[in-house]
C-alpha positions in Angstrom: -88.8 38.1 45.2 -88.6 36.4 48.6 -91.6 34.5 49.9 -93.1 35.2 53.4 -91.0 33.8 56.1 -88.0 33.3 53.8 -84.6 34.3 55.4 -82.8 37.4 54.2 -80.2 35.3 52.4 -82.0 32.3 50.9 -80.1 29.1 51.8 -78.2 27.6 48.8 -79.6 30.1 46.2 -77.2 31.4 43.6 -78.0 34.6 41.7 -75.9 35.3 38.7 -75.9 38.9 37.4 -74.2 38.8 34.0 -73.9 38.5 30.3 -75.8 36.4 27.8 -74.4 35.7 24.4 -74.6 33.6 21.3 -71.2 31.9 20.7 -70.2 31.7 17.0 -67.6 28.9 17.3 -65.1 28.3 14.5 -62.7 25.4 14.6 -59.3 25.6 12.8 -56.0 23.7 12.9 -54.3 26.6 14.6 -55.0 30.2 15.7 -54.3 32.6 12.8 -51.5 35.1 12.9 -52.2 38.8 12.5 -53.3 39.6 9.0 -53.5 35.9 8.1 -56.5 34.1 6.5 -57.2 30.5 7.4 -59.9 28.0 6.3 -62.0 26.8 9.2 -63.5 23.3 9.4 -66.8 24.0 11.3 -69.0 26.8 12.4 -71.6 26.4 15.2 -74.0 28.8 17.0 -74.2 27.9 20.7 -75.6 29.6 23.8 -72.9 31.4 25.8 -71.9 34.5 27.7 -70.1 34.4 31.1 -73.2 35.0 33.1 -75.3 32.4 31.4 -72.4 29.9 31.4 -71.8 30.3 35.1 -75.6 30.1 35.8 -75.9 26.8 33.8 -72.8 25.4 35.5 -74.1 26.2 39.0 -77.6 24.8 38.3 -76.2 21.6 36.9 -74.2 21.2 40.1 -77.4 21.2 42.1 -77.7 24.9 43.2 -81.1 26.6 42.9 -79.9 29.3 40.4 -81.4 32.5 39.0 -79.9 34.5 36.1 -80.4 38.3 35.8 -79.3 39.8 32.5 -80.6 40.8 29.1 -81.0 39.6 25.5 -81.8 41.7 22.4 -85.0 41.7 20.4 -83.4 39.9 17.5 -83.4 36.3 16.2 -80.3 35.4 18.2 -82.1 35.7 21.6 -83.8 32.3 21.4 -80.5 30.6 20.8 -78.8 32.6 23.6 -81.3 31.3 26.3 -81.9 27.8 24.9 -80.1 25.9 27.6 -81.1 27.9 30.7 -84.4 26.4 31.6 -83.5 22.8 30.6 -80.4 23.1 32.8 -82.5 24.2 35.8 -81.8 28.0 35.7 -84.6 30.3 36.7 -84.8 32.7 33.7 -87.8 34.7 34.9 -85.8 37.8 35.6 -84.3 38.3 32.1 -84.9 41.6 30.3 -85.3 42.2 26.6 -83.4 45.3 25.3 -83.9 47.0 22.0 -81.1 46.0 19.6 -78.9 42.9 19.2 -78.2 40.1 21.6 -74.6 39.8 22.7 -72.3 37.8 20.4 -69.0 36.1 21.0 -66.7 35.1 18.1 -64.6 32.1 19.2 -61.8 30.5 17.3 -60.7 27.1 18.6 -57.6 25.3 17.4 -56.7 21.6 17.3 -55.1 21.7 20.7 -58.3 23.1 22.3 -56.8 26.7 22.8 -59.1 29.6 21.9 -59.2 33.2 20.9 -62.4 35.2 21.7 -63.8 38.5 20.7 -67.1 39.7 22.4 -69.6 42.2 21.1 -71.7 43.2 24.2 -75.0 44.0 22.5 -77.9 43.8 25.0 -75.4 43.1 27.9 -74.5 46.8 27.9 -78.1 47.5 29.0 -77.5 45.7 32.3 -76.6 48.8 34.1 -77.4 50.1 37.6 -81.0 51.0 36.8 -81.6 47.5 35.3 -80.0 45.7 38.3 -82.0 47.8 40.8 -85.2 46.4 39.3 -84.2 43.0 40.6 -82.9 44.2 44.0 -85.1 41.8 46.0 -83.8 38.6 44.5 -80.2 39.8 44.6 -80.5 40.7 48.3 -82.1 37.3 49.0 -79.2 35.2 47.4 -76.8 33.1 49.4 -74.2 33.8 46.7 -74.2 36.5 44.1 -72.0 35.9 41.1 -70.6 38.8 39.0 -68.2 39.2 36.0 -67.0 41.9 33.7 -69.1 41.5 30.7 -72.0 43.8 31.6 -72.0 47.6 32.4 -69.7 48.4 35.3 -72.5 50.2 37.0 -74.6 47.1 37.0 -71.8 45.0 38.5 -71.3 47.6 41.2 -75.0 47.9 42.0 -75.4 44.1 42.4 -72.3 43.9 44.7 -73.8 46.6 46.9 -77.2 44.9 47.0 -75.8 41.5 48.0 -76.3 40.4 51.6 -74.8 36.9 50.9 -71.4 36.0 49.6 -70.1 37.9 46.4 -68.1 35.8 43.9 -66.5 38.4 41.6 -65.0 36.8 38.5 -63.4 40.0 37.1 -63.1 38.8 33.5 -62.5 40.9 31.6 -61.0 43.4 34.0 -63.1 46.5 34.1 -62.8 49.7 36.1 -64.6 49.3 39.4 -64.5 51.4 42.5 -62.0 49.8 44.8 -64.6 49.4 47.5 -66.6 47.1 45.2 -63.5 44.9 44.5 -63.0 44.6 48.3 -66.5 43.0 48.6 -65.3 40.0 46.6 -65.2 36.8 48.6 -63.7 35.3 46.6 -62.2 37.3 43.8 -61.7 34.8 40.9 -59.1 35.8 38.3 -56.4 34.2 36.1 -52.8 35.4 36.2 -53.2 38.1 33.5 -56.4 39.5 35.1 -54.7 39.4 38.5 -51.7 41.4 37.3 -53.9 44.0 35.6 -56.2 44.4 38.6 -53.3 44.7 41.0 -51.9 47.5 38.9 -55.3 49.3 39.0 -55.6 48.9 42.7 -52.1 50.0 43.6 -51.5 52.6 40.9 -48.2 50.9 40.1 -47.1 49.6 36.7 -47.8 46.0 35.9 -45.1 43.6 37.2 -44.2 40.1 36.4 -45.1 38.6 39.8 -45.4 34.8 40.0 -48.8 33.3 40.7 -48.3 32.9 44.5 -47.1 36.5 44.8 -50.1 37.9 42.9 -52.4 36.1 45.2 -50.5 37.3 48.3 -50.5 40.9 47.1 -54.2 40.9 46.3 -55.0 39.5 49.7 -52.6 42.0 51.4 -54.5 44.8 49.5 -57.6 43.9 51.4 -59.6 41.3 49.4 -61.0 38.7 51.8 -60.3 35.7 49.6 -58.7 35.1 46.2 -58.9 32.2 43.7 -56.3 32.4 40.9 -57.2 30.0 38.1 -54.3 28.4 36.3 -55.8 26.4 33.5 -54.4 22.9 33.3 -52.3 23.6 36.4 -55.4 24.0 38.6 -55.8 26.9 40.9 -54.4 28.7 44.0 -56.9 29.7 46.7 -56.3 32.0 49.7 -58.4 33.1 52.6 -58.1 33.7 56.3 -57.5 30.0 56.8 -54.4 30.0 54.6 -53.2 29.5 51.0 -53.3 26.3 49.0 -52.4 25.1 45.5 -55.0 22.8 44.0 -53.9 20.7 41.0 -56.2 19.9 38.1 -56.9 16.4 36.9 -54.9 15.5 33.8 -57.3 15.2 30.8 -57.1 15.5 27.0 -58.4 19.0 26.1 -60.7 19.4 23.2 -62.0 22.9 23.7 -61.0 25.2 26.7 -63.6 27.9 25.9 -66.0 28.2 28.8 -64.0 26.0 31.2 -63.3 29.0 33.5 -67.1 29.6 33.7 -67.7 26.0 34.5 -65.1 26.5 37.3 -66.8 29.6 38.7 -70.3 28.1 38.5 -69.3 24.9 40.3 -67.3 27.0 42.9 -70.4 29.2 43.5 -72.7 26.2 43.9 -70.4 24.6 46.4 -70.0 27.8 48.4 -73.8 28.2 48.4 -74.2 24.7 49.9 -71.9 25.7 52.8 -68.5 24.3 51.6 -65.3 26.0 52.7 -63.3 27.7 50.0 -60.6 25.1 49.6 -63.2 22.3 49.3 -65.2 24.3 46.8 -62.0 24.9 44.7 -61.2 21.2 44.7 -64.6 20.5 43.3 -64.4 23.4 40.8 -61.1 22.3 39.2 -62.6 18.9 38.5 -65.6 20.4 36.9 -63.4 22.7 34.8 -61.3 19.7 33.7 -64.5 17.8 32.7 -65.6 20.7 30.6 -62.5 20.9 28.4 -63.0 17.4 27.2 -65.8 18.3 24.8 -66.7 21.1 22.5 -68.7 24.2 23.3 -69.3 26.0 26.6 -72.7 25.1 28.2 -73.1 21.8 26.4 -69.8 20.6 27.9 -70.8 21.1 31.6 -71.4 18.2 33.9 -74.5 17.4 35.9 -74.5 15.7 39.3 -74.8 12.2 37.7 -71.7 12.7 35.5 -68.4 11.3 36.6 -65.8 14.0 37.2 -62.1 13.3 36.5 -60.1 12.4 39.6 -57.2 14.4 41.0 
């Protein structure tokens, strides 16, 4: 809740409304084919979830950050939130829902590529009613960060409550009222998500547009700014000032899981500090590149004293 005399949108504060999971990470030589059984080399339980990941990434990059979400009343909850407070995230607005904590089953191959299946658990309880209980802190945020891993009604409610900038990382792509999507500034998606969302918005079949065309069409539809993430190729960003392609530093990837969340968290922290979109994206691609160089999601994210790879 805002303190007396605090402005309507608190300077620099990032509020993430999103998912909290435990990641069960299995490493294998290669991703199995359909129907195939492989022997894995390691299994680790790590804190994860797109909401929690992005909150940790934003806090480590220096932004005062709060996470709104839910864990279950099971033994996994402690693991799910283990890195929030140590990373500087304000976790005082988390709810506990009856039932299991969200789980993500992640398979990572020797090239750092991954395959992920998410079971929402308590994240499904983060609906409109749950979000409205935290209306004051959402309305007071400079940047509100949203994804697609909680109930759609919760994402929509948070977007409506925001008085600051809305960063909508529509991953996975869920059905949202088009007016909610139009509040994104920026919308952050990869090429597959962009293509699926564009089909939803226009009612036309999915087309094989190239990355630049996807960005152009989303902007033309009416989204104020768009960031298209491209993995090792970096990102394309577009707003009223123009469109630019931002390359990623060349690094050796160990595990790409959670790198997109590192990007979104760093982007949000930079925007909250007052950076223009292009400058924020340039920072975010370096943070994403840093994250793929080690295993796990949150444990791989850089703090302010860590040296980011150069472009």
